N, C-alpha and C positions, 0 to 999 in steps of 0.2 A: 320517663325514668326508666320505664323496661330495656328501652333500646341503650340506655347508660350502661346499664348493668349488663345487657348482651356483650356491647363493646369492650369492657373491660373484662371478661369470662373468654375472649373473642383475644384481647392483646396477651391475656395469660396464660395461653394456651390449652385453656380450662377444658372445653368446646370444641367441637372443629368449626370454622368458618369457611369451609374453603369455596362454599356455592353460595353463602350470603353473607358478603363481606360488607361489613358498617363502617365507612369510612368518618362518618359525622353523626354523631347521634344527635344532634341539633335538628336534621333536616330530615330524619330516616322515615319522620309521619308527618301525612300532609295537615293535621290539628294543627301541628306548631308552625309548620307555614304559614297558615290560617292567619294565627295569631299573630304572626310576627309582621303578617303584611293588614293587619289590620287599620292604620294611618294609610296606607294607599286606596284600598277598595271604599273609606269614606270619602275621601278625595276625589276618587272616579266619580263616585256615586252622585255625590253634589257637582260637578262639571257637568255629567247627566243632566241631572236635574236642570240646572245653568240653560244649558244649548234647548230641552226644550222649553222649558218656563219664557226665556226668548223668542224661541220662535211662535209659542202662541202669542204672545205680547206682541211683534210684530204683525202677524196676520190678524187680532183683531182691529191693526190700527188702518192696517190694509184693506180691510172690508167693513172699516166703519162701524162694526158691532162688539158690541163687549160683554157681552151675554156670559163668555169663558170666566171674566175675572177674577174669581173663587178658586176656579182653576192653576190659575196664572200664578196669585198671591199666594197658595199652596205649594207650589212646584218652587218658586222662588223662596220663600223664606222658611218654610219647613225644608225644603228638600237643598237648594242648593246653599244657603247663609248656615243653617243646621249642621249640616252636612259636611260641611266644609271646616264648618269651626271643629267638628268633634276630631277631624283628620287631624286639621291643624294641631291641635291641643298632644289627641295620640303622639304626633312626629314632634315635639316638643319634648313631653315626659316620655320616655321609650319604654318605663320600669311598668308604666299603666296599661302598657299592650300587650305584656308579657301574665296580666291579669287571665285566672277564667273566667272574668266577666265580660270583659271585653271583646268576647265573641258573640255575647246572650247580647250585649249593649248595641252590637252592630247588626244583628238580626231584628232586635226590636226595633230602633231606629230605622231602619233601612225599610223595614217592612209596615210601618208604621206610617213615612212617608207616601209608599203606596196603594194603602188601603183607604188614606182621607183624598186623596188625588182621584181616586179611582172609583170613590161616596160621591162626590162632587159633580164630577163628569156624567155618571149614572143620575144623581138628583135634577142636572139641568140637562140631560136629555130626554126625564122624565121616564125611565128605564127603574123601576119596580117601585116606585116613587107610592108611599102609602104603606107598603109592604115591611116583613118584621127582615126582611133579608138587608133591605136598605141601612134601614137601624143598626142591624149588628155589623155592619161593612163601615158604616161610619161610626160608630162606639168603640168597636174594634182597632180601628184606625187609628181613633184620638188615645185609647187607653195603652196603644204599641207604643206612640210618641211619647206620651209621658211616663213611660216605663224605661223609652231611651233616656227619657230627662233626668231621671232620679235614679238610674245606673252610672250614667255619666257623674 
């Protein structure tokens, strides 16, 4: 909004724009660029989760140890499927990614996946098991993931 106003003032020669010429007001700030790339970030995050999840699955089969099943399942379903689905829907309906809620949805969803996976990994590794920290990580990740679904 501000850059659009500056662009109009520059074109009308009301203010001097010699040092800082704004050619396209829609790309002048990083926030609008991030909001316009929401679909790509979701799809790339989902693809990263797919690669990690499939690698864990292949490793479990290779060593015949299925201890990390919860991590594998959460990375694939919550990470790959859900994040990729969000990205596809944002790509199909481009008006959705222009909403200010889109960036909040992105942060909540990706952080929720990260903390859920971190919580499961810490639980399997017996790191902080029985402590309130692990409970906060699990509940925080679940809450963020649910918030991502609600914001969608």
